[in-house]
gemmi code that builds the backbone of each chain (N, CA, C; Angstrom):
import gemmi

chains = {
    "A": [
        ("UNK", (-1.494, 120.811, 104.422), (-2.276, 121.129, 105.600), (-3.618, 121.737, 105.207)),
        ("UNK", (-4.439, 122.000, 106.200), (-5.771, 122.501, 105.947), (-5.754, 123.952, 105.486)),
        ("UNK", (-4.771, 124.703, 105.947), (-4.701, 126.102, 105.595), (-3.245, 126.510, 105.463)),
        ("UNK", (-3.038, 127.806, 105.198), (-1.680, 128.333, 105.137), (-1.183, 128.551, 106.563)),
        ("UNK", (-0.040, 128.003, 106.855), (0.506, 128.082, 108.199), (1.769, 128.930, 108.206)),
        ("UNK", (1.857, 129.858, 109.149), (3.044, 130.711, 109.258), (3.631, 130.607, 110.660)),
        ("UNK", (4.950, 130.700, 110.706), (5.616, 130.705, 112.008), (6.886, 131.550, 111.941)),
        ("UNK", (7.285, 132.175, 113.056), (6.512, 132.256, 114.290), (5.351, 133.227, 114.136)),
        ("UNK", (4.402, 133.184, 115.035), (3.295, 134.129, 114.960), (3.742, 135.501, 115.462)),
        ("UNK", (4.679, 135.501, 116.390), (5.246, 136.749, 116.902), (6.748, 136.590, 117.051)),
        ("UNK", (7.470, 137.625, 116.676), (8.915, 137.610, 116.816), (9.380, 138.989, 117.247)),
        ("UNK", (10.078, 139.041, 118.369), (10.691, 140.281, 118.819), (12.197, 140.089, 118.719)),
        ("UNK", (12.865, 141.015, 118.066), (14.291, 140.878, 117.871), (14.966, 142.221, 118.077)),
        ("UNK", (16.252, 142.163, 118.227), (17.019, 143.397, 118.380), (17.523, 143.859, 117.017)),
        ("UNK", (17.616, 145.139, 116.891), (18.146, 145.730, 115.658), (19.488, 145.096, 115.318)),
        ("UNK", (19.638, 144.734, 114.050), (20.899, 144.166, 113.591), (20.905, 142.649, 113.517)),
        ("UNK", (19.930, 142.021, 114.174), (19.871, 140.565, 114.126), (19.159, 140.106, 112.853)),
        ("UNK", (19.410, 138.849, 112.461), (18.719, 138.252, 111.324), (17.484, 137.502, 111.805)),
        ("UNK", (16.447, 137.498, 110.985), (15.247, 136.714, 111.315), (14.818, 135.894, 110.117)),
        ("UNK", (14.200, 134.760, 110.416), (13.618, 133.903, 109.383), (12.147, 133.684, 109.685)),
        ("UNK", (11.340, 133.891, 108.672), (9.907, 133.675, 108.796), (9.523, 132.552, 107.842)),
        ("UNK", (8.653, 131.679, 108.314), (8.331, 130.483, 107.546), (6.881, 130.478, 107.102)),
        ("UNK", (6.654, 129.971, 105.903), (5.295, 129.829, 105.385), (5.128, 128.429, 104.816)),
        ("UNK", (4.079, 127.769, 105.261), (3.741, 126.450, 104.756), (2.402, 126.579, 104.036)),
        ("UNK", (2.397, 126.579, 102.696), (1.149, 126.842, 101.973), (0.228, 125.632, 101.980)),
        ("UNK", (-0.938, 125.815, 101.434), (-1.865, 124.708, 101.286), (-1.254, 123.689, 100.327)),
        ("UNK", (-1.357, 122.437, 100.680), (-0.765, 121.380, 99.866), (-1.306, 121.435, 98.445)),
        ("UNK", (-0.386, 121.422, 97.476), (-0.794, 121.441, 96.076), (-0.870, 122.828, 95.466)),
        ("UNK", (-0.792, 123.859, 96.297), (-0.813, 125.222, 95.760), (0.558, 125.565, 95.190)),
        ("UNK", (0.565, 125.925, 93.910), (1.852, 126.196, 93.269), (2.287, 127.648, 93.419)),
        ("UNK", (1.328, 128.541, 93.601), (1.664, 129.961, 93.716), (1.722, 130.367, 95.187)),
        ("UNK", (2.752, 131.115, 95.521), (2.947, 131.556, 96.901), (3.394, 132.999, 96.882)),
        ("UNK", (2.855, 133.788, 97.810), (3.113, 135.231, 97.843), (3.492, 135.646, 99.267)),
        ("UNK", (4.399, 136.594, 99.345), (4.709, 137.237, 100.621), (4.303, 138.704, 100.534)),
        ("UNK", (3.692, 139.180, 101.624), (3.297, 140.576, 101.739), (3.759, 141.115, 103.089)),
        ("UNK", (3.833, 142.432, 103.154), (4.136, 143.091, 104.421), (3.019, 144.090, 104.705)),
        ("UNK", (2.602, 144.120, 105.954), (1.549, 145.051, 106.359), (2.062, 145.853, 107.546)),
        ("UNK", (2.372, 147.105, 107.287), (2.794, 147.982, 108.363), (1.568, 148.596, 109.014)),
        ("UNK", (1.731, 149.077, 110.242), (0.593, 149.574, 111.019), (-0.167, 150.634, 110.234)),
        ("UNK", (-1.468, 150.397, 110.033), (-2.312, 151.372, 109.361), (-2.126, 151.453, 107.865)),
        ("UNK", (-1.316, 150.561, 107.311), (-1.047, 150.589, 105.868), (-1.683, 149.395, 105.173)),
        ("UNK", (-1.832, 149.515, 103.871), (-2.304, 148.398, 103.082), (-1.233, 147.345, 102.906)),
        ("UNK", (-1.625, 146.200, 102.403), (-0.647, 145.142, 102.143), (0.320, 145.578, 101.050)),
        ("UNK", (1.580, 145.306, 101.290), (2.643, 145.654, 100.349), (3.235, 144.355, 99.813)),
        ("UNK", (3.193, 144.186, 98.500), (3.716, 142.978, 97.871), (5.227, 142.915, 98.038)),
        ("UNK", (5.716, 141.725, 98.363), (7.156, 141.517, 98.475), (7.673, 140.625, 97.354)),
        ("UNK", (7.140, 139.403, 97.244), (7.685, 138.444, 96.297), (6.628, 137.403, 95.957)),
        ("UNK", (6.735, 136.874, 94.746), (5.821, 135.851, 94.255), (6.629, 134.649, 93.797)),
        ("UNK", (6.207, 133.473, 94.232), (6.809, 132.221, 93.790), (5.813, 131.439, 92.928)),
        ("UNK", (6.333, 130.869, 91.869), (5.594, 129.868, 91.109), (6.446, 128.604, 91.188)),
        ("UNK", (5.953, 127.605, 91.914), (6.829, 126.489, 92.230), (7.974, 126.996, 93.084)),
        ("UNK", (9.188, 126.591, 92.739), (10.368, 127.033, 93.486), (11.007, 128.293, 92.921)),
        ("UNK", (10.459, 128.780, 91.813), (11.048, 129.956, 91.167), (10.326, 131.223, 91.609)),
        ("UNK", (11.060, 132.309, 91.619), (10.486, 133.605, 92.003), (10.526, 134.539, 90.795)),
        ("UNK", (9.508, 134.463, 89.940), (9.531, 135.311, 88.745), (9.331, 136.791, 89.051)),
        ("UNK", (8.866, 137.103, 90.240), (8.684, 138.509, 90.590), (9.114, 138.714, 92.032)),
        ("UNK", (10.250, 139.350, 92.182), (10.729, 139.706, 93.516), (10.879, 141.218, 93.621)),
        ("UNK", (10.110, 141.914, 92.804), (10.260, 143.359, 92.684), (9.870, 144.115, 93.955)),
        ("UNK", (9.105, 143.467, 94.833), (8.657, 144.159, 96.032), (9.605, 144.082, 97.208)),
        ("UNK", (10.657, 143.298, 97.103), (11.613, 143.218, 98.218), (12.248, 144.589, 98.413)),
        ("UNK", (12.151, 145.163, 99.615), (12.545, 146.564, 99.796), (14.053, 146.825, 99.766)),
        ("UNK", (14.853, 145.829, 100.054), (16.299, 146.032, 100.013), (16.980, 144.679, 99.901)),
        ("UNK", (18.293, 144.708, 99.703), (19.019, 143.435, 99.574), (19.154, 142.719, 100.921)),
        ("UNK", (18.639, 143.316, 102.000), (18.625, 142.604, 103.281), (17.522, 141.552, 103.309)),
        ("UNK", (16.593, 141.676, 102.357), (15.460, 140.758, 102.293), (15.719, 139.705, 101.224)),
        ("UNK", (15.460, 138.458, 101.559), (15.554, 137.384, 100.580), (14.524, 136.321, 100.927)),
        ("UNK", (14.201, 135.508, 99.953), (13.235, 134.438, 100.194), (13.575, 133.266, 99.307)),
        ("UNK", (13.234, 132.100, 99.800), (13.389, 130.915, 98.990), (12.219, 129.980, 99.238)),
        ("UNK", (12.043, 129.088, 98.290), (10.986, 128.089, 98.411), (11.568, 126.764, 97.944)),
        ("UNK", (11.334, 125.745, 98.697), (11.898, 124.438, 98.373), (10.794, 123.394, 98.238)),
        ("UNK", (11.025, 122.454, 97.330), (10.073, 121.374, 97.137), (8.698, 121.830, 96.693)),
        ("UNK", (8.642, 123.044, 96.140), (7.344, 123.581, 95.719), (6.393, 123.767, 96.871)),
        ("UNK", (6.953, 123.833, 98.080), (6.083, 123.903, 99.256), (6.523, 125.031, 100.186)),
        ("UNK", (7.238, 124.683, 101.230), (7.584, 125.647, 102.286), (8.451, 126.767, 101.748)),
        ("UNK", (8.151, 127.974, 102.217), (8.952, 129.140, 101.860), (9.474, 129.806, 103.121)),
        ("UNK", (10.675, 130.364, 102.998), (11.282, 131.099, 104.103), (11.627, 132.499, 103.636)),
        ("UNK", (11.199, 133.481, 104.396), (11.570, 134.879, 104.153), (12.617, 135.240, 105.196)),
        ("UNK", (13.760, 135.690, 104.723), (14.861, 136.037, 105.623), (15.121, 137.537, 105.566)),
        ("UNK", (15.236, 138.133, 106.726), (15.590, 139.547, 106.821), (16.904, 139.613, 107.587)),
        ("UNK", (17.920, 140.130, 106.922), (19.238, 140.247, 107.555), (19.402, 141.636, 108.150)),
        ("UNK", (20.163, 141.696, 109.225), (20.512, 142.978, 109.872), (19.252, 143.840, 110.022)),
        ("UNK", (18.294, 143.312, 110.761), (16.990, 143.972, 110.864), (17.099, 145.412, 111.350)),
        ("UNK", (16.190, 146.224, 110.840), (16.075, 147.619, 111.219), (14.687, 147.847, 111.822)),
        ("UNK", (14.539, 148.928, 112.553), (13.252, 149.195, 113.204), (12.127, 149.345, 112.183)),
        ("UNK", (12.454, 149.878, 111.005), (11.404, 150.048, 109.993), (10.944, 148.725, 109.386)),
        ("UNK", (11.631, 147.632, 109.734), (11.184, 146.317, 109.275), (10.020, 145.801, 110.117)),
        ("UNK", (9.736, 146.446, 111.217), (8.637, 146.013, 112.090), (7.325, 146.081, 111.323)),
        ("UNK", (6.638, 144.959, 111.272), (5.398, 144.852, 110.495), (4.847, 143.447, 110.688)),
        ("UNK", (3.678, 143.223, 110.105), (3.160, 141.861, 110.010), (3.490, 141.348, 108.615)),
        ("UNK", (4.121, 140.197, 108.568), (4.484, 139.583, 107.294), (3.487, 138.470, 107.012)),
        ("UNK", (2.786, 138.625, 105.898), (1.717, 137.696, 105.535), (2.115, 136.871, 104.328)),
        ("UNK", (1.739, 135.632, 104.368), (1.972, 134.712, 103.263), (0.616, 134.274, 102.729)),
        ("UNK", (0.528, 134.098, 101.437), (-0.697, 133.598, 100.826), (-0.334, 132.591, 99.752)),
        ("UNK", (-1.280, 131.728, 99.426), (-1.060, 130.788, 98.330), (-2.325, 130.687, 97.496)),
        ("UNK", (-2.133, 130.282, 96.266), (-3.262, 129.999, 95.390), (-2.930, 128.778, 94.551)),
        ("UNK", (-3.961, 128.189, 93.988), (-3.813, 126.852, 93.421), (-2.868, 126.785, 92.235)),
        ("UNK", (-3.052, 127.683, 91.282), (-2.235, 127.581, 90.074), (-1.438, 128.866, 89.868)),
        ("UNK", (-1.636, 129.546, 88.742), (-0.792, 130.670, 88.402), (-1.095, 131.908, 89.200)),
        ("UNK", (-0.339, 132.938, 88.916), (-0.398, 134.167, 89.695), (-1.786, 134.778, 89.686)),
        ("UNK", (-2.367, 134.849, 90.853), (-3.664, 135.484, 91.096), (-4.800, 134.868, 90.279)),
        ("UNK", (-4.627, 133.647, 89.800), (-5.758, 132.969, 89.158), (-6.471, 132.184, 90.245)),
        ("UNK", (-7.633, 132.676, 90.632), (-8.374, 131.980, 91.662), (-8.226, 132.620, 93.024)),
        ("UNK", (-8.820, 131.976, 93.979), (-8.902, 132.519, 95.323), (-7.539, 132.488, 96.028)),
        ("UNK", (-7.295, 133.538, 96.789), (-6.104, 133.614, 97.624), (-6.429, 133.089, 99.012)),
        ("UNK", (-5.505, 132.340, 99.572), (-5.650, 131.848, 100.941), (-4.471, 132.398, 101.741)),
        ("UNK", (-4.800, 133.096, 102.815), (-3.780, 133.764, 103.609), (-3.483, 133.004, 104.890)),
        ("UNK", (-2.255, 133.142, 105.342), (-1.890, 132.694, 106.670), (-2.249, 133.745, 107.699)),
        ("UNK", (-1.995, 133.425, 108.971), (-2.331, 134.331, 110.062), (-1.307, 135.447, 110.212)),
        ("UNK", (-0.183, 135.299, 109.557), (0.833, 136.337, 109.610), (1.864, 136.121, 110.706)),
        ("UNK", (3.017, 136.711, 110.507), (4.083, 136.737, 111.521), (4.323, 138.196, 111.885)),
        ("UNK", (4.079, 138.522, 113.146), (4.278, 139.908, 113.582), (5.711, 140.070, 114.041)),
        ("UNK", (6.446, 140.921, 113.350), (7.855, 141.165, 113.666), (8.004, 142.525, 114.327)),
        ("UNK", (8.641, 142.529, 115.470), (8.957, 143.774, 116.167), (10.451, 143.862, 116.333)),
        ("UNK", (11.033, 144.926, 115.792), (12.474, 145.140, 115.894), (12.715, 146.272, 116.888)),
        ("UNK", (13.407, 145.932, 117.960), (13.632, 146.921, 119.022), (14.892, 147.748, 118.767)),
    ],
    "B": [
        ("UNK", (0.963, 157.683, 95.966), (-0.493, 157.623, 96.077), (-0.921, 156.186, 95.784)),
        ("UNK", (-1.731, 155.612, 96.700), (-2.216, 154.270, 96.488), (-3.152, 154.258, 95.291)),
        ("UNK", (-3.022, 153.266, 94.441), (-3.883, 153.192, 93.277), (-5.245, 152.622, 93.603)),
        ("UNK", (-5.444, 152.158, 94.809), (-6.727, 151.650, 95.265), (-7.132, 152.452, 96.495)),
        ("UNK", (-8.261, 153.114, 96.380), (-8.723, 153.965, 97.468), (-9.986, 153.382, 98.077)),
        ("UNK", (-10.015, 153.321, 99.402), (-11.192, 152.838, 100.097), (-11.784, 153.930, 100.961)),
        ("UNK", (-13.099, 153.866, 101.106), (-13.765, 154.774, 102.036), (-14.986, 154.084, 102.621)),
        ("UNK", (-15.327, 154.402, 103.873), (-14.529, 155.230, 104.769), (-13.341, 154.465, 105.331)),
        ("UNK", (-12.481, 155.158, 106.031), (-11.334, 154.515, 106.655), (-11.783, 153.749, 107.902)),
        ("UNK", (-12.705, 154.367, 108.629), (-13.286, 153.755, 109.823), (-14.792, 153.908, 109.772)),
        ("UNK", (-15.478, 152.902, 110.268), (-16.931, 152.920, 110.237), (-17.469, 152.240, 111.489)),
        ("UNK", (-18.326, 152.948, 112.199), (-18.976, 152.367, 113.372), (-20.473, 152.318, 113.112)),
        ("UNK", (-21.074, 151.187, 113.364), (-22.495, 151.000, 113.096), (-23.160, 150.284, 114.271)),
        ("UNK", (-24.444, 150.433, 114.354), (-25.230, 149.682, 115.331), (-25.677, 148.369, 114.700)),
        ("UNK", (-25.775, 147.374, 115.536), (-26.229, 146.068, 115.059), (-27.522, 146.218, 114.272)),
        ("UNK", (-27.575, 145.557, 113.126), (-28.775, 145.594, 112.297), (-28.699, 146.587, 111.154)),
        ("UNK", (-27.755, 147.513, 111.229), (-27.654, 148.532, 110.185), (-27.113, 147.950, 108.886)),
        ("UNK", (-27.438, 148.612, 107.791), (-26.924, 148.266, 106.459), (-25.601, 149.013, 106.260)),
        ("UNK", (-24.596, 148.270, 105.869), (-23.244, 148.825, 105.763), (-22.834, 148.886, 104.302)),
        ("UNK", (-22.171, 149.973, 103.921), (-21.568, 150.055, 102.584), (-20.132, 150.516, 102.707)),
        ("UNK", (-19.242, 149.791, 102.079), (-17.828, 150.161, 102.005), (-17.488, 150.323, 100.532)),
        ("UNK", (-16.780, 151.403, 100.220), (-16.499, 151.731, 98.831), (-15.039, 151.551, 98.464)),
        ("UNK", (-14.825, 151.223, 97.206), (-13.468, 151.028, 96.692), (-13.399, 151.598, 95.286)),
        ("UNK", (-12.393, 152.412, 95.028), (-12.187, 152.900, 93.669), (-10.748, 152.620, 93.255)),
        ("UNK", (-10.564, 152.406, 91.975), (-9.241, 152.064, 91.452), (-8.952, 152.921, 90.234)),
        ("UNK", (-7.684, 153.017, 89.868), (-7.295, 154.082, 88.947), (-7.366, 153.709, 87.481)),
        ("UNK", (-7.053, 152.486, 87.118), (-7.065, 152.115, 85.699), (-7.729, 150.753, 85.549)),
        ("UNK", (-7.743, 150.237, 84.364), (-8.439, 148.995, 84.086), (-7.893, 147.814, 84.860)),
        ("UNK", (-8.784, 146.989, 85.319), (-8.388, 145.803, 86.079), (-9.009, 144.569, 85.457)),
        ("UNK", (-8.488, 143.416, 85.847), (-9.088, 142.168, 85.373), (-9.981, 141.544, 86.444)),
        ("UNK", (-9.748, 141.884, 87.691), (-10.593, 141.351, 88.770), (-10.416, 142.195, 90.020)),
        ("UNK", (-11.411, 142.130, 90.888), (-11.335, 142.850, 92.151), (-11.686, 141.886, 93.272)),
        ("UNK", (-10.893, 141.923, 94.325), (-11.102, 141.057, 95.476), (-11.561, 141.876, 96.672)),
        ("UNK", (-12.446, 141.293, 97.447), (-12.761, 141.818, 98.775), (-12.282, 140.800, 99.803)),
        ("UNK", (-11.531, 141.300, 100.778), (-10.943, 140.461, 101.820), (-11.412, 140.950, 103.180)),
        ("UNK", (-11.432, 140.035, 104.138), (-11.806, 140.382, 105.509), (-10.652, 139.991, 106.426)),
        ("UNK", (-10.216, 140.957, 107.233), (-9.120, 140.685, 108.170), (-9.630, 140.841, 109.581)),
        ("UNK", (-9.589, 139.729, 110.319), (-10.089, 139.740, 111.693), (-9.033, 140.312, 112.638)),
        ("UNK", (-9.465, 140.712, 113.840), (-8.528, 141.308, 114.799), (-7.285, 140.472, 115.045)),
        ("UNK", (-7.369, 139.169, 114.951), (-6.196, 138.320, 115.131), (-5.218, 138.391, 113.985)),
        ("UNK", (-5.622, 138.981, 112.877), (-4.726, 139.164, 111.749), (-5.022, 138.302, 110.553)),
        ("UNK", (-5.743, 137.196, 110.724), (-6.003, 136.304, 109.603), (-6.861, 136.969, 108.544)),
        ("UNK", (-6.557, 136.712, 107.288), (-7.299, 137.312, 106.176), (-8.055, 136.223, 105.443)),
        ("UNK", (-9.320, 136.522, 105.161), (-10.177, 135.588, 104.449), (-10.664, 136.257, 103.174)),
        ("UNK", (-10.643, 135.526, 102.083), (-11.155, 136.051, 100.828), (-12.674, 135.955, 100.841)),
        ("UNK", (-13.337, 137.084, 100.585), (-14.801, 137.110, 100.571), (-15.334, 136.949, 99.151)),
        ("UNK", (-14.834, 137.766, 98.251), (-15.312, 137.761, 96.879), (-14.168, 138.030, 95.914)),
        ("UNK", (-14.318, 137.452, 94.718), (-13.504, 137.857, 93.583), (-14.489, 138.102, 92.446)),
        ("UNK", (-14.482, 139.309, 91.916), (-15.437, 139.590, 90.851), (-14.819, 140.473, 89.785)),
        ("UNK", (-15.317, 140.312, 88.569), (-14.841, 141.121, 87.454), (-15.978, 141.898, 86.803)),
        ("UNK", (-17.201, 141.566, 87.154), (-18.348, 142.317, 86.639), (-19.561, 142.012, 87.505)),
        ("UNK", (-20.527, 142.920, 87.442), (-21.823, 142.658, 88.055), (-21.829, 142.611, 89.565)),
        ("UNK", (-22.426, 141.574, 90.084), (-22.708, 141.488, 91.511), (-22.567, 140.045, 91.969)),
        ("UNK", (-22.080, 139.899, 93.213), (-22.049, 138.577, 93.836), (-22.623, 138.680, 95.242)),
        ("UNK", (-23.265, 137.612, 95.684), (-23.900, 137.606, 97.004), (-23.518, 136.330, 97.739)),
        ("UNK", (-23.187, 136.509, 99.032), (-22.923, 135.345, 99.865), (-23.469, 135.645, 101.244)),
        ("UNK", (-24.587, 135.013, 101.557), (-25.224, 135.276, 102.841), (-25.657, 136.726, 102.929)),
        ("UNK", (-25.169, 137.417, 103.969), (-25.540, 138.832, 104.166), (-24.586, 139.785, 103.437)),
        ("UNK", (-23.643, 139.260, 102.735), (-22.656, 140.087, 102.042), (-22.975, 140.166, 100.557)),
        ("UNK", (-22.851, 141.372, 100.030), (-23.063, 141.599, 98.603), (-21.914, 142.452, 98.085)),
        ("UNK", (-21.347, 142.056, 96.967), (-20.291, 142.861, 96.339), (-20.738, 143.224, 94.937)),
        ("UNK", (-20.521, 144.480, 94.592), (-20.858, 144.950, 93.254), (-19.651, 145.640, 92.635)),
        ("UNK", (-19.612, 145.663, 91.331), (-18.544, 146.375, 90.642), (-19.106, 147.078, 89.419)),
        ("UNK", (-18.660, 148.310, 89.203), (-19.036, 149.081, 88.026), (-17.753, 149.373, 87.254)),
        ("UNK", (-17.554, 148.633, 86.185), (-16.294, 148.722, 85.439), (-16.099, 150.122, 84.843)),
        ("UNK", (-17.165, 150.689, 84.308), (-17.048, 152.011, 83.665), (-16.630, 153.079, 84.679)),
        ("UNK", (-17.182, 152.992, 85.885), (-16.873, 153.995, 86.904), (-15.661, 153.609, 87.744)),
        ("UNK", (-15.087, 152.430, 87.500), (-13.909, 151.974, 88.246), (-14.196, 152.008, 89.747)),
        ("UNK", (-15.283, 151.374, 90.120), (-15.750, 151.461, 91.488), (-16.407, 150.143, 91.901)),
        ("UNK", (-16.156, 149.751, 93.143), (-16.783, 148.561, 93.705), (-17.293, 148.882, 95.093)),
        ("UNK", (-18.355, 148.211, 95.492), (-18.894, 148.371, 96.840), (-19.095, 147.011, 97.484)),
        ("UNK", (-18.888, 147.009, 98.790), (-19.211, 145.837, 99.600), (-20.326, 146.243, 100.545)),
        ("UNK", (-21.402, 145.494, 100.526), (-22.537, 145.780, 101.395), (-22.714, 144.648, 102.394)),
        ("UNK", (-23.082, 145.029, 103.602), (-23.427, 144.043, 104.623), (-24.833, 144.372, 105.095)),
        ("UNK", (-25.741, 143.432, 104.935), (-27.115, 143.640, 105.416), (-27.238, 143.076, 106.826)),
        ("UNK", (-28.124, 143.693, 107.607), (-28.385, 143.245, 108.980), (-27.081, 142.986, 109.725)),
        ("UNK", (-26.258, 144.017, 109.830), (-24.913, 143.853, 110.407), (-24.974, 143.325, 111.836)),
        ("UNK", (-23.906, 142.633, 112.200), (-23.811, 141.959, 113.494), (-22.427, 142.235, 114.065)),
        ("UNK", (-22.298, 142.265, 115.393), (-20.968, 142.508, 115.978), (-19.876, 141.588, 115.445)),
        ("UNK", (-20.221, 140.368, 115.056), (-19.178, 139.472, 114.538), (-18.680, 139.898, 113.152)),
        ("UNK", (-19.362, 140.867, 112.525), (-18.880, 141.421, 111.265), (-17.737, 142.408, 111.486)),
        ("UNK", (-17.483, 142.762, 112.731), (-16.418, 143.724, 113.034), (-15.079, 143.165, 112.566)),
        ("UNK", (-14.433, 143.900, 111.696), (-13.183, 143.454, 111.084), (-12.672, 144.587, 110.205)),
        ("UNK", (-11.521, 144.367, 109.591), (-11.035, 145.282, 108.564), (-11.352, 144.661, 107.209)),
        ("UNK", (-11.967, 145.437, 106.354), (-12.340, 144.964, 105.027), (-11.393, 145.610, 104.009)),
        ("UNK", (-10.801, 144.774, 103.192), (-9.756, 145.221, 102.274), (-10.178, 144.945, 100.840)),
        ("UNK", (-10.010, 145.941, 100.029), (-10.280, 145.831, 98.600), (-8.940, 145.652, 97.891)),
        ("UNK", (-8.874, 144.744, 96.931), (-7.633, 144.518, 96.199), (-7.935, 144.436, 94.711)),
        ("UNK", (-7.231, 145.235, 93.925), (-7.464, 145.285, 92.478), (-6.359, 144.532, 91.754)),
        ("UNK", (-6.755, 143.607, 90.908), (-5.795, 142.869, 90.089), (-5.718, 143.539, 88.734)),
        ("UNK", (-4.579, 144.188, 88.488), (-4.414, 144.912, 87.239), (-4.037, 143.954, 86.108)),
        ("UNK", (-4.182, 144.432, 84.894), (-4.008, 143.565, 83.729), (-2.592, 143.018, 83.576)),
        ("UNK", (-1.635, 143.640, 84.262), (-0.256, 143.139, 84.210), (0.018, 142.161, 85.347)),
        ("UNK", (-1.054, 141.638, 85.939), (-0.937, 140.681, 87.039), (-0.318, 141.279, 88.301)),
        ("UNK", (-0.466, 142.557, 88.440), (-0.026, 143.247, 89.641), (-1.258, 143.499, 90.510)),
        ("UNK", (-1.217, 143.080, 91.762), (-2.354, 143.304, 92.649), (-2.009, 144.423, 93.628)),
        ("UNK", (-2.910, 145.384, 93.735), (-2.721, 146.495, 94.652), (-3.851, 146.483, 95.671)),
        ("UNK", (-3.470, 146.740, 96.909), (-4.411, 146.641, 98.017), (-4.782, 148.024, 98.538)),
        ("UNK", (-6.046, 148.181, 98.889), (-6.449, 149.372, 99.609), (-5.958, 149.307, 101.049)),
        ("UNK", (-6.047, 150.433, 101.730), (-5.560, 150.510, 103.112), (-6.523, 149.854, 104.101)),
        ("UNK", (-7.731, 149.538, 103.631), (-8.679, 148.850, 104.497), (-9.686, 149.785, 105.146)),
        ("UNK", (-10.832, 149.245, 105.462), (-11.875, 149.954, 106.207), (-12.115, 149.187, 107.497)),
        ("UNK", (-11.902, 149.860, 108.625), (-12.113, 149.213, 109.917), (-13.571, 149.380, 110.317)),
        ("UNK", (-14.299, 148.284, 110.368), (-15.720, 148.286, 110.725), (-15.899, 147.787, 112.148)),
        ("UNK", (-16.632, 148.566, 112.921), (-17.020, 148.150, 114.273), (-18.536, 148.164, 114.339)),
        ("UNK", (-19.111, 147.030, 114.658), (-20.562, 146.934, 114.806), (-20.874, 146.752, 116.287)),
        ("UNK", (-21.618, 147.695, 116.831), (-21.927, 147.670, 118.266), (-23.265, 146.986, 118.501)),
        ("UNK", (-23.338, 146.219, 119.586), (-24.606, 145.524, 119.870), (-25.673, 146.512, 120.358)),
    ],
}
model = gemmi.Model(1)
for chain_id, residues in chains.items():
    chain = gemmi.Chain(chain_id)
    for i, (resn, *xyz) in enumerate(residues, 1):
        res = gemmi.Residue()
        res.name, res.seqid = resn, gemmi.SeqId(i, " ")
        for name, pos in zip(("N", "CA", "C"), xyz):
            atom = gemmi.Atom()
            atom.name, atom.element = name, gemmi.Element(name[0])
            atom.pos, atom.b_iso = gemmi.Position(*pos), 0.0
            res.add_atom(atom)
        chain.add_residue(res)
    model.add_chain(chain)
structure = gemmi.Structure()
structure.add_model(model)
structure.setup_entities()
C-alpha cells in the first residue's frame, strides 16, 4: 500500500476482553515496529520484527501481550485479558531494511480504550 | 528517567515567529530523528541526522555531538505547523528512545 495502515483506528473494550490490532506495513518493508503511546508520554517500544521473526520483543510489558507477523507483511498485536492501564494509542511503523536503518514510516495508530 | 529530554513541553507562538525546540540525550548515539505528530495521531519523519545541519523548507535541524544536543527550528511559523514534535535518539545498540514531545501551537 501507499503507507502504513492500522486497524481499527479506535477500539473500546471492556476490562478482561482480548483485542487484536492490525498493522499493514509499506509493501517491501522488512522491518516492522510496534510502539505504545500513553497520554502525555513518549513512545514506548514494544516489539521489532525483521521479516517474520521478532529478534527484539523486550518491550512487551507482560505475557498478556503478543505479536506475530506473517508473510513478511501484516502484523497483529494481541492483548489478552485487557486492563485499564492498557489504554493507549498503539502505533506501528515500518522501514525498508534492517532495524532503524533509514526513514521510519508510521501508521495513524489504533486508540485503545479499556473500560 | 527518560534518556531523551525535550524542551519546552508546550510552546505557543504567533504566526510568523521563529520557533526552537530542544532535545538532549544522555550518551552517544548513531543518529537522531525529528518526528511530527499531527492532532489526528499520524507521525511523519522530518529529519534523520547524525551530524551538522539539515534543512527542508522552513524547517532546520541541527545536532551538536559533543554537547549531546539537537535543535529543531521553524522559520516563519504558520498555524499548520501546530503539532507535537518528537525527538528520537538511536543509540549505538540499535535501541531508539523517544522524547515526550513538544506540543506547538501557532496562533494566527
